[in-house]
C-alpha positions, 0 to 999 in steps of 0.5 A: 492542489493544496487541498489534495496535498493536505489530504495525502499528507494526512493519509500518510501520517495516519498510515505511519501512525498505524504502522508504528503503533499497530504493526501487525495490522498490515502483516498480511500485505505483501504476502498475498497469493500471487506475490512472487518472492524468490530467494537467490544466492546473491539476493532476493527478488520480490514482485508484489503483483496482487498487492499492487492490484489491490493498491490500484483498485483502492486508489481508483475508488478513492479518486473516483469518490472525490471526483464526483 
């Protein structure tokens, strides 16, 4: 369990550094075809369908890589 927490912490730190120093590298994320964004009078509705499918596939591949 501790090994997984260390790996997750390092990945989150790397992602944080990437977003801090190179914010333009992930500008495309959340603006993919299939992501729904509606601007209404009283607020915005954002449903990132395509982005979450990509995240799900990446997590599945990473977990299967470490599992075997």
